C-alpha positions, 0 to 999 in steps of 0.5 A: 519107719514112721511117716515123715512130714513133707516139711521134714522130708524136704527140710533142707530147703528150709535151711536155704530159706532160713539163711535167705531170711536172715540175710534179708533181715540184715543179720549179716552182709556177705560182702562185708563178711568177705572183706572182714574175714580173719587174716588167717582164713586157711583150712583147719585140719579135719583129721585128728584125735578130736573133732575140730570145732570144739577146742578150735579157736572160735570162728565168727559165724555159725550154721547149726543144723539138727537132722532126723533120720528118715530111713530104717536102713542102717547100711544106708545111714552108714553110707551117708556118714561115709559120704558126709566125711568125704565131703567134710574133708573137702569142704573144710579144705576150701574145695567143692565136693565134686564138680560145681561147674563144667559137669554134664549139662543134663545133671545137677552139679555135685556141689551147689557152688556158692562157695566157689572162689571163697577161702576155707575161712577156717571152716569146721564141721562137728557131728553129734548123735542124739538120744533118739538115734539109739532108741525112740519110744522104746524101739532099738532103731539101729541096734545101737540101744546098748551102746547109748552112753549113760551120759547121753541123757534126756535133758530134764525140764528146767524151771522157766523152760518154754521149749518148742519141740519142733526146734529141739532134739534130733537124731544127728547134729552138724555144727558148721563154724567159719569166718564167712557165713556163706562158707558155713551155710554152703557146708550145711546145704551140701550135707543136707543135699547129700543126705536127702532120703536118709536124713532131713533137717529138723531145725537149724540156727544161724549165729553171728558175733561169737559170745565165747572164746577159746582164746582168752588172750584175745578180747572177750566177746560181748553178747546181745545185752552188751556184756562180756561173756566167757571170761573164764571159758576153757582155753583151747590149749589148756590140755589139762582142763580139756582132759578133765572137763571136755574130752570123754574117756573110755573109763567113763563107760562108753569106749566108742566115745573116747576122745569125744565130747557131749554138746548141749545146745539151748536157744535162749530168747533175750527180751531185748526191749525190756533190757534196753529200758533197764537201768545200768545199775540193774543190768550190772547187778544182773551180771555182777560185773561192769558193762564197760571193763567187764570186771566183776564187782570188787575186782579192778580188771576183767580177768582178775579173780572174782570176789564172789562174796561181793557180788549179789547173791542172784548175780549170773557170774556168781551163780555160774562160777566154778567156785559156786559149783564144786569146780564144774566147768564147761567149754562154751562156743555160743553165738548171738542170733537175730531172726527178724521180729516176732510179729509184735515188733519185738526182736527175735534175738538172743543167744544160741548157747553151745557147751561141750563137756565130759558128762552133762549129768554133772556139768550142764545139768548141775549149772542149769538147775542152779541158774534156773532156780536163782539167776536174776537174768531169768527175768530177761531171758527164756530158753525156747529150744534144747538139744543134746548130742554125743560127739564121737572122737575125731576122724582118722584118715580112711575112717568116717564120722561115727566109725567107733559107734557103728563098728 
């Protein structure tokens, strides 16, 4: 096993510190979040044909973590995934994983306890496996190289990328979404604790203010530029679109991914101060839609058909529209982030882009190549981290995350 840095070996501590820093910077008020939680704050089913947290109605808060596997023992990794699954089933039901209080005074509690008394808050946990889990430097790490799906590519370098390697990639990802930030942070914290010695946090990201919705009948969220985003996102109950664009199938070439999906993440830094000094007309031209109603140029209402020819040629909406890309669609679950300042008085803020799809080669890569080359918005944003993961199908009762891969 390659030497693991002390920072990564003890990376789970960084998750807690990051959460504290974000809260200290005023990202969210936990007390306010408790009051403002959704009325339906009950559990989301954990078991099923597909993992929750993909087509599930998008929650308000995110804690996304990418882990490096720090053991070369496949049996230990599988045992951890089984324990993670048991913990995931308990946490998403609104229960602690083991005793959080009242246990042996001489031993640490099983559960860290900061979510005691809080509702499930619609917590979902979604797990994915990165390319390096299958092979790294030509090495077949766990005998999985032959099972790497062709769709699980190493993403190409796109024009304008300025990626931080330490905040990109990873062997395993966990996406925790909830309507209470403390519930989401608690989930990642406890999975990291369970995995100590087997995995270590490589990087993590907190998110708030969902920027896309899988429930289009509700009001479309706005991003940090103040514009509505995801107007034409795939609906969580549009099973025809989900089967066509989101869920992988056995016939795609990797039978173990049948019912799963591929997620691409991109941390997109927005140049907030430059944008805030830009005229309203320029802002609207960048998107090709109005800032108030959210209607595309030439349309009266937000959800009206988009008359592409009436949008500027380099407008974001025009370039990203399915009709401009041979019908390509993705399911977006992005979140805004504000991680303090960059030391020069500028907000370190933007969009943590999350997109699920059936095949990144023909979906995300197609879209991003077009956007990176022509999008007017590139003047105001920069992609600073990137990840791609194969998210296996849902967990059956008695099974575990990744069972189809490790079987």
